[in-house]
C-alpha positions in Angstrom: -7.4 21.1 -2.8 -3.6 21.4 -1.4 -1.3 20.0 -3.4 -0.2 16.5 -1.2 -3.9 16.0 -1.6 -2.9 15.5 -6.3 -0.6 12.7 -5.1 -2.4 9.4 -5.5 -0.9 6.5 -3.3 -1.9 3.0 -4.2 -1.8 1.3 -0.7 -1.4 -2.2 -0.9 -1.5 -4.9 2.3 0.7 -7.7 3.6 1.3 -10.3 5.8 4.6 -11.2 5.6 7.6 -9.4 4.5 8.0 -11.1 1.4 4.3 -10.3 0.1 5.0 -7.0 0.8 8.6 -6.8 -1.4 6.3 -8.2 -3.9 3.2 -5.7 -3.4 6.4 -3.0 -3.9 7.5 -4.7 -6.9 3.7 -5.1 -8.7 3.5 -0.9 -8.1 2.1 -0.5 -4.6 3.2 3.0 -3.7 2.9 2.2 0.1 2.3 -1.0 2.1 0.6 -1.6 5.6 2.3 -4.7 7.7 1.7 -6.4 11.3 3.7 -6.2 14.1 5.0 -8.5 15.9 1.8 -7.8 18.5 -1.4 -5.2 18.1 -1.4 -5.4 15.0 -5.3 -6.9 14.9 -4.6 -10.5 12.4 -3.7 -12.3 15.6 -2.0 -14.5 12.4 0.0 -11.5 10.6 2.6 -10.7 12.7 6.4 -9.5 11.5 9.2 -9.2 13.8 10.5 -5.4 13.3 13.8 -6.7 11.8 12.4 -7.7 9.0 9.8 -4.7 8.8 13.4 -3.2 8.1 14.1 -5.2 5.2 11.3 -4.4 3.7 11.0 -0.7 4.6 15.1 -0.2 3.2 13.4 -2.2 -0.5 10.0 0.0 -0.5 12.3 3.3 0.3 14.2 2.7 -2.8 11.3 3.9 -5.5 10.3 6.0 -2.6 7.2 4.3 -1.4 6.4 4.2 2.5 5.4 1.4 5.3 2.5 1.4 7.2 2.4 -0.7 10.6 -0.4 -1.8 11.7 -1.1 -1.4 15.8 -4.3 -1.6 15.3 -6.3 -3.2 18.6 -7.2 -2.2 21.7 -5.4 -1.7 23.9 -5.2 -3.1 28.2 -3.4 -1.2 30.6 -0.5 -4.0 31.0 -0.5 -3.3 27.3 0.6 0.3 26.9 4.3 0.4 28.0 5.0 -2.8 25.6 2.6 -1.1 22.6 4.6 2.4 23.4 8.2 0.2 23.2 7.1 -1.0 19.7 6.8 1.5 18.2 10.2 2.8 19.6 11.8 0.4 17.7 9.4 0.7 14.4 10.1 4.1 14.1 14.3 3.3 14.5 13.4 0.4 11.1 12.5 3.3 9.3 8.7 2.8 8.9 7.2 6.0 7.5 3.2 6.2 9.7 1.4 4.1 12.4 -1.5 3.1 11.9 -3.7 2.9 14.6 -7.4 2.0 17.2 -6.8 2.5 20.2 -6.9 6.7 21.7 -4.5 6.1 24.3 -1.9 5.9 22.1 -1.7 9.2 21.4 -1.3 9.8 25.8 1.5 7.5 25.5 5.7 9.3 24.6 5.9 8.9 21.6 8.2 9.3 18.6 7.5 12.4 16.3 6.3 8.9 13.3 2.8 9.8 11.1 0.0 8.5 12.0 -2.9 6.8 10.6 -6.2 6.5 11.8 -7.8 3.5 11.9 -10.7 2.2 9.9 -11.6 1.0 13.0 -12.3 3.6 14.8 -15.4 4.3 12.2 -15.3 7.6 10.8 -18.1 8.6 9.1 -18.8 11.9 9.7 -17.3 15.2 9.3 -17.3 16.1 12.7 -15.5 12.8 13.4 -13.1 13.4 10.8 -11.8 16.8 11.8 -11.5 15.9 15.2 -9.4 13.0 14.6 -7.3 15.8 12.2 -6.9 18.4 14.7 -6.1 15.5 17.2 -3.4 15.0 14.8 -3.6 12.4 12.5 -2.5 12.8 9.6 -4.5 9.9 7.1 -8.2 8.6 8.1 -9.8 5.6 7.1 -13.1 6.7 6.6 -15.9 3.7 6.6 -16.7 1.7 3.8 -20.4 2.0 3.7 -20.0 5.6 2.6 -21.4 7.2 -0.2 -19.2 9.7 -2.8 -21.5 13.2 -1.8 -20.2 11.7 2.4 -17.1 11.3 0.9 -16.7 15.1 -0.8 -17.9 16.0 2.4 -15.6 15.1 4.4 -12.8 16.0 2.1 -14.3 19.3 1.4 -14.3 19.9 5.4 -10.3 18.4 6.5 -7.0 18.9 5.2 -5.4 15.8 6.0 -5.3 13.3 3.4 -8.2 10.3 2.5 -8.0 6.4 2.7 -11.3 4.7 1.5 -10.2 1.1 0.4 -10.8 0.0 -3.0 -11.1 -3.6 -3.1 -11.2 -6.9 -0.6 -13.5 -8.6 1.6 -17.0 -6.3 3.2 -16.9 -6.2 7.4 -20.8 -6.0 7.3 -20.4 -4.0 10.4 -19.1 -0.8 10.8 -15.2 -1.7 11.5 -14.8 -1.2 15.5 -18.7 -2.0 15.7 -18.7 -5.0 15.5 -19.0 -7.1 19.4 -21.0 -11.1 18.0 -17.2 -12.6 17.5 -16.6 -11.3 22.2 -19.9 -11.8 22.5 -20.3 -15.5 22.1 -16.3 -16.8 21.7 -14.7 -14.1 23.7 -12.6 -13.5 20.7 -11.7 -9.8 20.7 -12.3 -8.5 16.9 -11.4 -4.9 18.0 -8.5 -7.0 19.0 -8.5 -8.8 16.3 -9.2 -12.4 17.0 -12.7 -12.3 15.2 -14.6 -15.5 14.9 -16.7 -14.8 11.6 -20.4 -15.2 13.1 -21.1 -13.4 9.8 -20.2 -15.5 7.1 -22.2 -18.1 8.9 -25.7 -18.8 7.5 -29.0 -18.1 9.6 -33.0 -19.5 9.2 -34.3 -15.9 9.4 -37.6 -16.0 11.7 -40.3 -13.8 12.2 -42.0 -12.2 15.5 -44.7 -15.8 15.4 -41.7 -17.9 14.4 -42.4 -19.0 10.8 -38.9 -18.8 8.3 -38.6 -16.1 6.4 -35.6 -17.2 4.8 -33.7 -20.7 5.5 -30.1 -21.4 5.9 -28.5 -17.8 4.4 -26.0 -16.2 4.4 -27.9 -13.2 5.4 -24.9 -11.3 7.4 -22.5 -11.8 4.2 -20.7 -9.1 2.1 -20.1 -9.7 -1.0 -16.6 -8.4 -1.4 -16.3 -4.3 -2.3 -14.6 -4.1 -6.3 -13.9 -0.1 -6.7 -12.7 -0.6 -10.3 -15.2 1.7 -12.2 -15.0 4.4 -9.7 -11.7 5.5 -9.2 -12.2 8.8 -11.3 -15.2 9.5 -9.3 -13.4 8.6 -5.8 -10.4 11.0 -6.5 -12.8 14.3 -7.7 -14.6 13.4 -3.9 -10.9 14.2 -2.3 -9.4 9.9 -1.9 -6.2 10.4 -1.8 -5.0 6.7 -0.5 -5.9 3.8 -2.2 -6.5 1.1 -0.5 -6.5 -3.9 -1.0 -7.7 -5.4 1.7 -6.1 -8.9 2.8 -4.1 -9.0 5.5 -4.4 -12.4 5.0 -4.3 -13.2 1.5 -1.3 -14.5 -0.1 1.7 -13.8 -2.2 -0.5 -14.3 -5.4 -3.8 -12.3 -4.2 -1.7 -9.3 -4.0 0.7 -9.6 -7.2 -2.8 -9.7 -9.0 -4.9 -6.8 -7.2 -2.3 -4.9 -6.9 -0.8 -4.9 -10.5 -4.4 -4.2 -11.1 -5.2 -1.4 -10.3 -1.7 0.0 -10.5 -2.9 -0.5 -14.1 -6.0 1.7 -13.6 -4.9 4.5 -11.8 -1.6 4.5 -14.2 -4.4 5.5 -16.8 -6.0 7.6 -15.2 -3.0 9.5 -14.0 -1.8 9.5 -17.9 -5.1 11.4 -18.9 -4.9 13.5 -15.8 -2.2 15.9 -15.1 -3.0 17.5 -12.5 -2.1 14.0 -10.8 1.2 12.3 -10.3 1.9 9.1 -8.9 3.1 9.1 -5.1 6.2 7.2 -5.6 9.0 6.3 -8.7 8.9 3.9 -11.0 6.5 1.7 -13.7 6.0 -1.4 -13.8 6.4 -4.2 -16.1 4.0 -7.2 -15.2 4.6 -11.3 -16.7 1.3 -11.8 -16.5 -2.4 -9.9 -17.2 -4.4 -9.3 -13.7 -7.3 -10.4 -13.2 -9.5 -10.1 -9.6 -12.2 -12.5 -10.9 -9.4 -15.9 -10.9 -9.2 -14.5 -6.7 -10.3 -15.6 -4.0 -13.6 -13.8 -4.5 -17.5 -14.1 -2.8 -18.5 -12.6 -5.9 -18.6 -8.0 -6.0 -20.2 -4.9 -5.1 -19.1 -1.1 -4.9 -21.8 -1.8 -1.5 -22.9 2.3 -0.8 -20.2 4.8 -2.9 -22.9 5.3 -5.7 -26.0 4.7 -3.0 -27.9 1.6 -1.5 -28.1 -1.6 -3.5 -29.8 -4.9 -3.5 -27.9 -6.9 -4.8 -24.7 -6.4 -2.3 -24.9 -9.8 0.0 -23.0 -13.1 -0.7 -26.3 -14.8 0.7 -26.0 -18.2 -0.9 -22.5 -19.2 -0.1 -19.4 -17.6 1.7 -17.4 -19.4 -0.7 -15.6 -18.2 -3.7 -17.1 -20.5 -6.9 -14.5 -19.5 -9.5 -14.8 -18.3 -12.9 -17.4 -20.5 -15.5 -15.5 -23.5 -16.9 -17.7 -25.7 -19.1 -20.5 -28.2 -18.6 -20.2 -31.8 -17.8 -20.2 -33.4 -21.3 -19.9 -37.4 -20.1 -19.5 -38.8 -16.8 -17.5 -42.3 -16.5 -17.0 -45.1 -13.7 -13.8 -42.9 -12.8 -13.9 -40.0 -14.5 -15.9 -37.1 -15.9 -16.2 -35.0 -18.9 -16.0 -31.4 -19.4 -16.5 -29.1 -22.7 -15.3 -26.5 -21.9 -16.9 -22.6 -22.4 -14.9 -20.5 -25.4 -13.3 -18.8 -23.3 -11.4 -21.7 -21.9 -10.5 -23.1 -24.3 -6.8 -21.9 -25.3 -6.1 -22.7 -21.7 -7.3 -25.9 -20.7 -7.0 -27.6 -17.7 -4.6 -29.1 -15.8 -3.5 -31.3 -12.8 -4.2 -29.9 -9.4 -6.8 -27.2 -10.3 -10.0 -27.2 -8.2 -13.1 -27.2 -9.9 -16.7 -27.2 -7.8 -20.5 -27.0 -9.1 -24.1 -27.7 -7.8 -26.1 -29.3 -6.9 -30.0 -29.7 -7.5 -30.2 -28.1 -4.1 -27.9 -25.8 -4.9 -25.5 -27.1 -2.3 -21.9 -26.3 -3.6 -19.6 -29.6 -4.3 -16.0 -28.8 -4.7 -13.3 -30.9 -5.9 -9.7 -31.5 -6.5 -8.4 -31.9 -10.4 -6.2 -34.6 -9.6 -5.5 -35.8 -13.4 -6.8 -34.2 -16.1 -5.9 -35.1 -20.4 -7.6 -33.7 -23.3 -9.9 -36.3 -25.5 -8.1 -36.9 -28.7 -6.8 -33.7 -29.9 -9.5 -31.4 -28.4 -9.8 -28.3 -27.3 -12.9 -28.2 -26.1 -13.0 -31.7 -24.9 -11.3 -32.4 -21.7 -11.0 -36.1 -19.2 -10.8 -35.2 -16.0 -10.1 -37.7 -12.4 -11.1 -36.1 -9.5 -10.1 -36.2 -5.7 -13.1 -37.9 -4.6 -15.0 -41.3 -5.4 -17.6 -40.4 -8.5 -20.3 -42.1 -6.3 -20.1 -39.3 -3.8 -20.5 -36.4 -6.2 -24.2 -35.6 -6.0 -26.5 -34.6 -9.0 -23.1 -34.8 -11.6 -24.3 -35.3 -15.3 -24.6 -33.9 -18.3 -25.3 -30.4 -18.7 -24.2 -29.3 -15.5 -22.2 -26.0 -15.5 -18.8 -26.5 -14.0 -16.5 -23.6 -12.2 -12.8 -23.0 -11.8 -11.7 -21.6 -8.3 -8.4 -22.4 -8.8 -5.9 -22.3 -11.9 -3.0 -24.4 -10.8 -1.7 -22.5 -14.3 -2.7 -19.3 -13.5 -1.2 -20.1 -9.7 2.4 -21.1 -11.1 2.5 -18.3 -13.2 1.8 -16.2 -10.4 4.7 -18.3 -8.4 7.3 -17.1 -10.6 9.2 -13.4 -11.3 5.7 -11.7 -12.5 6.6 -8.3 -12.2 9.9 -5.5 -13.0 9.7 -1.7 -11.5 11.9 0.2 -12.8 12.4 3.8 -12.2 13.9 6.0 -15.2 17.3 8.0 -15.7 19.2 10.1 -18.1 22.5 9.1 -18.3 25.7 11.4 -19.7 28.5 10.9 -20.6 31.6 13.7 -20.4 35.1 14.0 -21.2 37.8 14.9 -18.2 41.2 15.9 -18.6 42.5 11.9 -17.5 39.6 9.9 -18.3 35.3 10.3 -18.5 32.4 11.5 -15.7 28.9 9.8 -16.3 26.3 12.0 -14.0 22.8 10.3 -14.5 19.9 12.3 -13.2 16.4 9.9 -12.2 12.6 11.2 -12.5 12.8 12.8 -9.5 15.8 14.6 -10.0 18.6 13.1 -8.0 22.3 12.7 -9.5 24.5 10.1 -9.1 27.9 11.0 -11.0 31.0 8.8 -11.0 34.9 9.7 -12.9 37.3 7.2 -14.1 40.4 7.2 -15.4 40.8 5.8 -18.9 42.6 6.1 -21.6 41.1 7.3 -24.9 41.9 6.5 -28.0 39.9 7.6 -31.4 37.9 4.7 -33.0 39.0 2.8 -35.8 35.3 2.1 -36.3 33.1 5.6 -34.8 29.7 3.4 -34.7 30.5 0.8 -34.1 32.6 2.3 -30.9 29.3 4.3 -29.9 27.5 1.4 -30.3 29.5 -0.1 -27.8 29.9 2.9 -25.5 25.4 2.9 -25.3 25.6 -0.9 -24.2 27.5 -0.3 -21.7 26.7 2.4 -20.4 22.7 1.0 -20.8 23.3 -2.6 -18.9 21.2 -1.7 -15.6 19.6 -5.0 -15.7 21.1 -5.6 -12.5 19.5 -2.5 -10.9 16.4 -1.1 -10.4 16.9 1.7 -13.2 16.2 2.1 -16.5 17.5 4.2 -19.5 15.7 6.3 -20.7 17.9 8.6 -22.5 21.8 8.4 -23.2 23.5 11.7 -24.3 27.1 11.3 -25.5 28.3 14.9 -24.7 32.4 13.6 -25.6 34.4 14.9 -28.4 34.8 11.3 -30.3 33.0 8.2 -29.8 36.0 6.8 -27.7 37.0 3.0 -28.2 37.0 2.7 -24.4 37.6 -0.8 -22.7 34.7 -2.1 -21.2 35.5 -3.1 -17.8 36.6 1.0 -17.5 33.0 1.8 -19.1 31.0 -1.3 -16.1 32.8 0.4 -13.2 31.8 3.9 -14.0 28.3 3.0 -14.6 28.1 1.0 -11.3 30.1 3.6 -9.3 27.1 6.8 -11.1 24.3 4.3 -10.3 25.5 3.4 -6.7 26.1 7.2 -6.1 22.5 7.4 -7.4 21.2 4.8 -4.6 23.3 7.0 -1.8 21.1 10.0 -3.2 18.0 8.4 -3.4 18.6 7.2 -0.3 19.8 10.9 1.0 16.6 12.5 -0.2 13.9 10.8 0.8 12.0 11.9 3.5 10.1 10.4 6.7 6.9 12.1 6.3 6.3 14.2 9.9 4.1 13.3 12.8 1.3 16.3 12.2 0.8 18.2 16.2 -2.5 18.2 17.9 -4.3 21.4 17.5 -3.7 23.1 21.2 -5.3 23.4 23.4 -7.5 20.3 22.6 -10.3 20.3 20.8 -13.7 18.8 21.8 -14.9 15.6 20.6 -18.1 16.2 19.2 -19.5 13.9 22.0 -20.0 14.2 25.4 -21.5 11.0 26.4 -19.2 7.8 25.7 -21.1 4.4 25.3 -19.0 0.7 25.3 -19.0 1.9 21.3 -16.1 4.0 21.9 -13.5 1.1 22.5 -12.1 2.9 25.5 -10.0 -0.2 27.2 -7.2 1.3 28.7 -6.4 4.6 31.3 -5.0 6.1 28.5 -7.6 6.2 25.8 -9.8 7.4 29.2 -7.4 10.1 29.7 -7.9 11.2 26.1 -11.1 11.6 25.9 -11.4 13.4 29.3 -8.8 15.7 27.7 -11.3 16.7 25.1 -14.0 17.3 27.4 -15.8 13.9 27.6 -17.7 13.9 30.6 -18.8 10.1 30.7 -17.0 7.0 29.6 -18.0 3.8 29.4 -15.7 1.2 29.3 -15.8 -1.0 26.3 -17.6 -4.2 25.8 -14.5 -6.8 26.0 -14.2 -4.7 30.2 -17.4 -7.3 30.7 -19.5 -4.6 32.2 -22.4 -4.3 29.5 -24.2 -7.4 31.2 -27.7 -6.9 29.8 -28.7 -7.3 25.8 -27.2 -5.1 23.5 -26.3 -3.6 19.8 -23.5 -6.3 19.0 -23.5 -5.2 15.5 -23.8 -2.0 13.8 -25.1 -2.4 10.4 -25.4 -0.1 7.4 -26.7 -3.7 5.3 -30.1 -4.3 5.8 -31.2 -7.9 5.8 -35.5 -6.5 5.5 -34.4 -4.5 2.6 -32.2 -7.1 1.1 -35.2 -9.6 1.7 -38.1 -6.9 0.1 -39.3 -6.6 3.7 -38.8 -2.8 4.1 -41.4 -1.2 4.9 -40.4 0.8 2.1 -40.1 -0.9 -0.5 -43.7 -3.1 0.8 -45.9 0.3 -0.4 -47.8 -1.1 -2.6 -46.6 -4.9 -3.1 -48.2 -8.2 -2.1 -46.5 -11.0 -1.4 -43.9 -12.4 1.3 -44.0 -9.0 3.1 -47.6 -9.1 3.7 -46.5 -13.3 5.5 -44.1 -12.1 7.8 -45.3 -11.0 11.3 -44.1 -9.7 13.5 -41.1 -8.2 14.4 -38.7 -8.7 15.7 -36.6 -10.7 13.2 -34.7 -13.1 14.6 -31.1 -14.8 12.8 -30.9 -18.3 13.8 -28.1 -20.5 14.0 -28.4 -23.4 16.5 -28.6 -22.2 20.1 -27.6 -18.6 19.1 -30.0 -16.3 18.7 -29.7 -12.9 17.8 -32.3 -10.4 17.6 -33.0 -7.5 14.5 -33.6 -3.8 14.6 -33.5 -1.4 12.5 -33.2 2.4 12.5 -34.6 3.9 9.3 -33.4 7.2 9.9 -29.9 6.9 9.0 -30.9 3.2 7.6 -29.3 0.9 9.7 -29.5 -2.3 11.3 -28.7 -3.2 14.8 -27.9 -6.7 15.2 -29.0 -6.9 19.1 -27.9 -10.2 21.9 -26.0 -10.3 25.4 -22.4 -12.2 26.1 -22.5 -15.9 26.5 -22.1 -17.2 30.9 -19.0 -18.6 29.3 -16.8 -15.2 28.5 -18.9 -13.8 31.0 -17.1 -15.8 33.7 -13.8 -15.3 32.0 -12.0 -11.9 34.3 -9.7 -9.7 31.3 -6.8 -10.0 32.1 -5.4 -6.1 33.7 -9.0 -4.8 32.9 -9.4 -1.2 33.2 -9.5 0.4 36.3 -12.7 2.9 35.9 -15.8 2.6 36.5 -18.9 2.6 33.9 -20.2 6.3 33.4 -17.5 7.5 35.7 -17.1 11.4 35.0 -14.1 13.2 34.0 -12.4 15.5 36.2 
């Protein structure tokens, strides 16, 4: 394993530059953020000038900024994308996260390239190819097991990135076309309509309902908190948090949570080191359960498990709060759980409960007040009419999914990140010199001409010198040690010491900036290595002639156009997923052996998912243990002519 593998990177998301700055402040070694276009999140764009501001803040800590440019591009978008890449490079961005292979055929600056999770990296062969094609870091599919990750790591030398937290796409990333088929909104172009979060009836071949109004394609949220050591041992070096649509509170909380966990590991394993500088102090207790989530799963990292879906609801139920104690005409009382008693409730809290039919009823708290002097009993005046709150009665469990006190705490300054320094004060012929060395070995020095008078009180003078030198509160540094290498603790005007300290710190900042080395692009192997396959279907997402040229150069002989080109007119796989509805409903043939009950009642396949007029067919590929969701493009979408469609035919052979 190379030295670079020993650096452990915590990679946080940012919808905005302000969120990115706070991600850095809360311990992120790197931040990924969308630029003004082509970023695969249609509502999370940022101007290049703002990203340059984020870069400047990040590089102070040796943290990196990655910009997402991971949509598939039309021919007419290639030149705007090329120009944007050069602008991002000039702004100091450290790497691009890319899906479209056409980008590799453009005139690019020497910026590092990372293969997006949208490139669907599940095999050693695919990972090695992308590495040899010039990618320095690859984001593996979220569905991989520890063994699969280990195999890829053992056969590559690029950095391995893996998602450790956040919402899960049920499909292999880059392999879902339901949104485009039904609405014309392409997930591969950053505009997914999230059909996976809808409720479906699961029907068998005889038209019987196997599951009613269940969100059978909705996954719980990813949480690898318990697997970090194992993932490191498997070869992961970049630990990625999902959430470029998430708010400031989520990014602060989840980044801090994993910063603390990784710091514990780094402390216990001296062969590892953080990928950036500084230590964080948090003014709150990180808790991932307090942010929006659909429950948690570690997905397939430790093998297939039954309980990975959020089938009942894609909503956030929150944490248990208590139970209804009494119901009035405009209010109801909640008896809080013991763990909630110290914090109580607040106006603006969000709460919910389940009806007898398991529907979720949510509401905001207009007013919350303790009943008498009790810490346990709180009276709630909701923003809903009490008559509309079905099945609300004593004994009903209540959850809190919006904690106003928690949210207010995160809205304030909630962390501080500082780089440790060693300060040494020494004599010069006409004054004093201060040398400041940071934890990375950078040095800043400054001198001041000043009168040095013998102190009347040596102890008091020494204390004053140390206090004035250590006033680093307005900087990003903190003093690990202050050494006075002087003849005696001189009495020196405080103004002279303050000037000396400021100048030395400014020199150190300049030295750090000069020492920062932007990661370089990995050159592609020459001559071009062959792609693992010689035929590509629409699943390869080839949407422009440069992408076609890329694959042709790498030996692919048949290249079909992307699904968005509207050349796949019949039924095709609109989603390929490791999640199996049949398994989750205990209908898998392997589960059914010797088991009676629901399995025996299910008639002929195929199973279908039905939502209103939408019907999708499920087909099961048991050898790789995968599910295909099959359907076809709506006529209304087919009638839309793709803007600037690619200029080659389906199944066109390479030159």
